[in-house]
MDAnalysis code that builds the backbone (N, CA, C; Angstrom):
import MDAnalysis as mda
import numpy as np

u = mda.Universe.empty(327, n_residues=109, atom_resindex=np.repeat(np.arange(109), 3), trajectory=True)
u.add_TopologyAttr("name", ["N", "CA", "C"] * 109)
u.add_TopologyAttr("resid", np.arange(1, 110))
u.add_TopologyAttr("resname", ["UNK", "UNK", "UNK", "UNK", "UNK", "UNK", "UNK", "UNK", "UNK", "UNK", "UNK", "UNK", "UNK", "UNK", "UNK", "UNK", "UNK", "UNK", "UNK", "UNK", "UNK", "UNK", "UNK", "UNK", "UNK", "UNK", "UNK", "UNK", "UNK", "UNK", "UNK", "UNK", "UNK", "UNK", "UNK", "UNK", "UNK", "UNK", "UNK", "UNK", "UNK", "UNK", "UNK", "UNK", "UNK", "UNK", "UNK", "UNK", "UNK", "UNK", "UNK", "UNK", "UNK", "UNK", "UNK", "UNK", "UNK", "UNK", "UNK", "UNK", "UNK", "UNK", "UNK", "UNK", "UNK", "UNK", "UNK", "UNK", "UNK", "UNK", "UNK", "UNK", "UNK", "UNK", "UNK", "UNK", "UNK", "UNK", "UNK", "UNK", "UNK", "UNK", "UNK", "UNK", "UNK", "UNK", "UNK", "UNK", "UNK", "UNK", "UNK", "UNK", "UNK", "UNK", "UNK", "UNK", "UNK", "UNK", "UNK", "UNK", "UNK", "UNK", "UNK", "UNK", "UNK", "UNK", "UNK", "UNK", "UNK"])
u.atoms.positions = np.array([
    [66.597, -41.406, -165.060],
    [65.486, -40.131, -164.396],
    [66.003, -40.364, -162.733],
    [66.227, -39.704, -162.017],
    [66.726, -39.903, -160.818],
    [65.225, -40.086, -159.782],
    [64.963, -40.786, -158.814],
    [63.843, -41.044, -158.163],
    [63.243, -39.950, -157.456],
    [63.630, -38.845, -157.494],
    [63.084, -37.506, -156.404],
    [62.497, -36.862, -157.574],
    [62.640, -36.894, -158.762],
    [62.068, -35.861, -159.636],
    [60.427, -36.392, -159.762],
    [59.974, -37.732, -159.813],
    [58.476, -37.673, -159.695],
    [57.879, -37.117, -158.360],
    [58.762, -37.518, -157.374],
    [58.172, -36.738, -155.958],
    [58.447, -35.569, -155.984],
    [59.098, -34.649, -156.787],
    [59.023, -33.430, -156.802],
    [57.790, -32.931, -157.651],
    [57.566, -33.659, -158.586],
    [56.313, -33.291, -159.408],
    [55.011, -33.566, -158.698],
    [54.860, -34.344, -158.029],
    [53.827, -34.796, -156.880],
    [53.730, -33.924, -155.885],
    [54.737, -33.315, -155.341],
    [54.522, -32.306, -154.441],
    [54.065, -30.735, -154.966],
    [54.756, -30.719, -156.192],
    [54.412, -29.368, -156.830],
    [52.917, -29.386, -157.207],
    [52.449, -30.568, -157.687],
    [50.957, -30.570, -158.133],
    [50.099, -30.471, -157.123],
    [50.550, -31.258, -155.870],
    [49.718, -31.082, -154.531],
    [49.698, -29.554, -154.020],
    [50.731, -29.106, -154.041],
    [51.047, -27.764, -153.512],
    [50.480, -26.634, -154.146],
    [50.508, -26.629, -155.735],
    [50.062, -25.670, -156.854],
    [48.869, -25.895, -157.869],
    [47.999, -26.690, -157.102],
    [46.954, -27.068, -158.013],
    [46.142, -25.934, -158.381],
    [45.451, -25.884, -159.407],
    [44.512, -24.968, -159.862],
    [43.727, -24.164, -158.937],
    [42.847, -25.067, -157.992],
    [41.936, -24.668, -157.098],
    [42.705, -23.822, -156.273],
    [43.788, -24.410, -155.514],
    [44.445, -23.832, -154.631],
    [44.986, -22.771, -155.212],
    [45.443, -22.037, -156.315],
    [45.967, -21.092, -156.629],
    [44.804, -19.998, -156.941],
    [43.548, -20.390, -157.159],
    [42.347, -19.661, -157.228],
    [42.157, -18.720, -155.936],
    [42.414, -19.530, -154.962],
    [42.115, -18.801, -153.491],
    [43.612, -18.229, -152.977],
    [44.451, -18.378, -153.765],
    [45.740, -17.802, -153.141],
    [46.436, -16.214, -153.410],
    [46.978, -15.394, -152.752],
    [47.366, -14.207, -153.071],
    [48.434, -14.298, -154.225],
    [49.119, -15.265, -154.303],
    [50.212, -15.765, -155.344],
    [49.678, -15.514, -156.873],
    [48.112, -16.096, -156.691],
    [47.930, -15.915, -158.256],
    [47.547, -14.858, -158.657],
    [46.951, -14.062, -157.672],
    [46.550, -12.739, -157.935],
    [47.794, -11.764, -158.368],
    [48.782, -11.914, -157.723],
    [49.872, -11.032, -157.626],
    [50.882, -11.320, -159.047],
    [50.555, -12.627, -159.514],
    [51.135, -13.241, -160.701],
    [50.231, -12.631, -161.952],
    [49.088, -12.947, -161.668],
    [48.175, -12.309, -162.736],
    [48.284, -10.626, -163.006],
    [48.622, -9.920, -161.992],
    [48.822, -8.327, -161.970],
    [50.024, -8.235, -162.265],
    [50.867, -8.953, -162.511],
    [52.008, -8.610, -163.002],
    [53.259, -8.199, -161.875],
    [53.070, -8.672, -160.669],
    [53.810, -8.311, -159.651],
    [54.701, -9.087, -159.142],
    [54.635, -10.591, -159.469],
    [55.626, -11.364, -159.120],
    [55.669, -12.410, -160.283],
    [56.862, -13.319, -159.979],
    [57.139, -14.232, -161.365],
    [58.004, -15.132, -160.814],
    [57.966, -16.446, -161.520],
    [58.752, -17.355, -161.243],
    [60.097, -17.165, -161.662],
    [61.120, -17.719, -160.856],
    [62.589, -17.847, -161.115],
    [62.942, -18.987, -161.405],
    [64.164, -19.000, -161.980],
    [64.716, -20.540, -162.281],
    [65.110, -21.385, -161.159],
    [65.310, -20.653, -159.951],
    [65.364, -21.178, -158.572],
    [64.269, -22.014, -157.901],
    [63.115, -22.193, -158.547],
    [62.030, -22.478, -157.911],
    [61.538, -21.869, -156.953],
    [62.009, -20.410, -156.868],
    [61.296, -19.388, -155.937],
    [60.679, -18.342, -156.780],
    [59.529, -17.581, -156.235],
    [59.193, -16.371, -156.607],
    [59.913, -15.047, -156.707],
    [59.818, -14.212, -157.483],
    [60.356, -12.721, -157.282],
    [59.456, -11.881, -157.528],
    [60.014, -10.710, -157.002],
    [59.036, -9.324, -157.283],
    [59.572, -8.664, -158.480],
    [58.798, -8.539, -159.443],
    [58.962, -7.876, -160.640],
    [59.147, -6.378, -160.170],
    [60.130, -5.562, -160.930],
    [60.083, -4.080, -160.582],
    [59.007, -3.344, -160.863],
    [58.786, -2.361, -159.787],
    [57.719, -1.694, -159.753],
    [56.606, -2.202, -159.119],
    [56.403, -3.427, -158.855],
    [55.260, -3.847, -158.076],
    [55.270, -3.319, -156.786],
    [53.958, -3.197, -156.154],
    [54.036, -2.623, -154.578],
    [54.654, -3.382, -153.716],
    [54.802, -2.710, -152.292],
    [55.418, -3.498, -151.422],
    [54.736, -4.977, -150.815],
    [53.368, -4.862, -150.998],
    [52.527, -6.041, -150.763],
    [53.160, -7.314, -151.473],
    [53.921, -7.030, -152.759],
    [54.051, -8.024, -153.300],
    [55.274, -8.729, -152.732],
    [56.311, -8.023, -152.120],
    [57.412, -8.584, -151.399],
    [56.842, -9.643, -150.412],
    [55.905, -9.095, -149.587],
    [55.435, -9.938, -148.498],
    [54.837, -11.326, -149.032],
    [54.075, -11.479, -149.977],
    [53.607, -12.502, -150.777],
    [54.515, -13.521, -151.264],
    [55.842, -12.923, -151.658],
    [56.843, -13.521, -152.269],
    [57.832, -14.078, -151.108],
    [57.868, -13.471, -150.041],
    [58.503, -13.984, -148.848],
    [57.761, -15.231, -148.391],
    [56.538, -14.939, -148.308],
    [55.465, -16.515, -147.403],
    [55.721, -17.382, -148.446],
    [55.719, -17.135, -149.772],
    [55.650, -18.337, -150.581],
    [57.160, -18.996, -150.791],
    [57.917, -18.130, -150.731],
    [58.936, -18.687, -150.874],
    [59.588, -19.519, -149.672],
    [59.379, -18.977, -148.228],
    [59.608, -19.841, -147.166],
    [58.954, -21.225, -147.251],
    [57.675, -21.040, -147.704],
    [56.790, -22.550, -147.738],
    [57.586, -23.628, -148.816],
    [58.057, -22.788, -149.954],
    [58.620, -23.690, -150.791],
    [59.960, -24.200, -150.401],
    [60.788, -23.081, -149.871],
    [62.196, -23.648, -149.574],
    [62.098, -24.923, -148.334],
    [60.847, -24.764, -147.537],
    [60.905, -25.923, -146.623],
    [60.420, -27.314, -147.482],
    [59.510, -27.043, -148.375],
    [59.276, -28.175, -149.211],
    [60.429, -28.949, -149.987],
    [61.153, -27.927, -150.376],
    [62.283, -28.659, -151.344],
    [63.111, -29.194, -150.430],
    [63.459, -28.694, -149.302],
    [64.286, -29.078, -148.143],
    [63.937, -30.647, -147.758],
    [62.628, -30.820, -147.751],
    [61.888, -31.757, -147.250],
    [62.380, -33.104, -148.509],
    [61.939, -32.498, -149.510],
    [62.017, -33.511, -150.808],
    [63.519, -33.898, -150.695],
    [64.754, -33.090, -150.615],
    [66.042, -33.267, -150.829],
    [66.476, -33.996, -149.712],
    [65.888, -34.177, -148.573],
    [66.269, -34.815, -147.462],
    [66.163, -36.557, -147.719],
    [64.533, -36.410, -147.995],
    [63.925, -37.866, -148.139],
    [64.433, -38.572, -149.478],
    [65.286, -37.753, -150.402],
    [65.500, -38.481, -151.614],
    [67.025, -38.596, -151.589],
    [67.757, -37.933, -150.579],
    [69.334, -38.005, -150.724],
    [69.773, -37.210, -151.904],
    [69.461, -35.715, -151.802],
    [69.860, -35.035, -153.115],
    [69.948, -33.543, -152.542],
    [70.694, -32.579, -153.042],
    [70.717, -31.195, -152.759],
    [69.468, -30.366, -152.952],
    [69.304, -29.657, -152.109],
    [68.255, -28.510, -152.005],
    [68.484, -27.895, -153.606],
    [69.547, -27.485, -153.959],
    [69.798, -26.869, -155.353],
    [69.458, -27.758, -156.416],
    [69.435, -28.868, -156.358],
    [68.945, -29.793, -157.479],
    [67.488, -29.605, -157.474],
    [66.880, -29.768, -156.389],
    [65.319, -29.839, -156.291],
    [64.754, -28.566, -156.789],
    [65.274, -27.343, -156.214],
    [65.157, -26.168, -156.695],
    [65.285, -25.895, -158.230],
    [66.413, -26.314, -158.732],
    [66.362, -26.215, -160.074],
    [65.368, -26.962, -160.841],
    [65.176, -28.323, -160.777],
    [63.844, -29.064, -161.385],
    [62.674, -28.258, -161.249],
    [62.387, -27.614, -159.543],
    [61.363, -27.216, -159.638],
    [61.366, -25.624, -160.375],
    [62.340, -25.080, -160.458],
    [62.223, -23.787, -161.191],
    [62.071, -24.068, -162.824],
    [62.604, -24.997, -163.307],
    [62.087, -25.346, -164.594],
    [60.585, -25.572, -164.909],
    [60.091, -26.587, -164.031],
    [58.656, -27.007, -164.120],
    [58.030, -25.701, -163.840],
    [58.068, -24.958, -162.604],
    [57.304, -24.052, -162.671],
    [57.429, -22.696, -163.744],
    [58.473, -22.729, -164.437],
    [58.429, -21.682, -165.359],
    [57.590, -22.142, -166.672],
    [57.756, -23.770, -166.687],
    [57.182, -24.256, -168.091],
    [55.599, -24.131, -167.909],
    [55.200, -24.272, -166.491],
    [53.782, -24.057, -166.465],
    [53.153, -22.785, -166.285],
    [53.973, -21.647, -166.120],
    [53.521, -20.442, -166.218],
    [52.761, -19.867, -167.390],
    [51.385, -19.470, -167.216],
    [50.810, -19.144, -168.214],
    [51.410, -17.970, -168.948],
    [50.699, -17.892, -170.362],
    [51.163, -16.857, -171.187],
    [51.030, -15.424, -170.677],
    [51.727, -14.571, -170.719],
    [51.483, -13.191, -170.137],
    [51.841, -12.865, -168.955],
    [52.322, -14.159, -168.130],
    [52.856, -13.703, -166.504],
    [54.209, -13.531, -166.645],
    [55.086, -13.047, -165.389],
    [56.473, -13.009, -165.903],
    [57.131, -14.351, -165.301],
    [58.195, -14.523, -165.779],
    [59.394, -15.179, -165.509],
    [60.705, -14.647, -165.756],
    [61.725, -15.445, -164.975],
    [62.994, -14.479, -164.910],
    [63.672, -15.346, -165.875],
    [64.296, -14.725, -166.888],
    [65.321, -15.646, -167.918],
    [66.478, -14.641, -167.943],
    [67.768, -15.607, -167.515],
    [68.894, -15.017, -167.893],
    [69.097, -13.539, -166.621],
    [68.245, -13.394, -165.777],
    [68.382, -12.432, -164.721],
    [67.332, -11.487, -165.195],
    [66.762, -11.318, -166.086],
    [65.767, -10.114, -166.600],
    [64.377, -10.935, -166.412],
    [63.112, -10.067, -166.259],
    [62.056, -10.320, -166.091],
    [61.619, -10.227, -167.452],
    [60.628, -11.211, -168.126],
    [60.191, -11.021, -169.278],
    [58.561, -11.886, -169.198],
    [57.620, -11.268, -169.922],
    [56.447, -11.897, -170.150],
    [56.690, -13.154, -170.940],
    [56.072, -13.819, -170.345],
    [55.922, -15.748, -171.041],
    [55.287, -15.502, -172.246],
])
């Protein structure tokens, strides 16, 4: 296992802890079925969601991309690899009933 995977897990745990999500608009949008996790470690807007969901996704994705760039730079790997690991972990952690992207389609987990 490469040395950056534990760092990614730590960064995700710190940035996406349950208490933080409880106060985060992302948690509400996920529970409402408006946004979901993508395999690239970003969130996407589920078809039919209100325009406000796009604003939430844009803000979350900007923060995540910066975190992924930092992790990649400090561990000498590509952002794409960090995103792939993050996407897998985030999809695995997504609770039943929320949306994830699989094969390009949105499905309820």
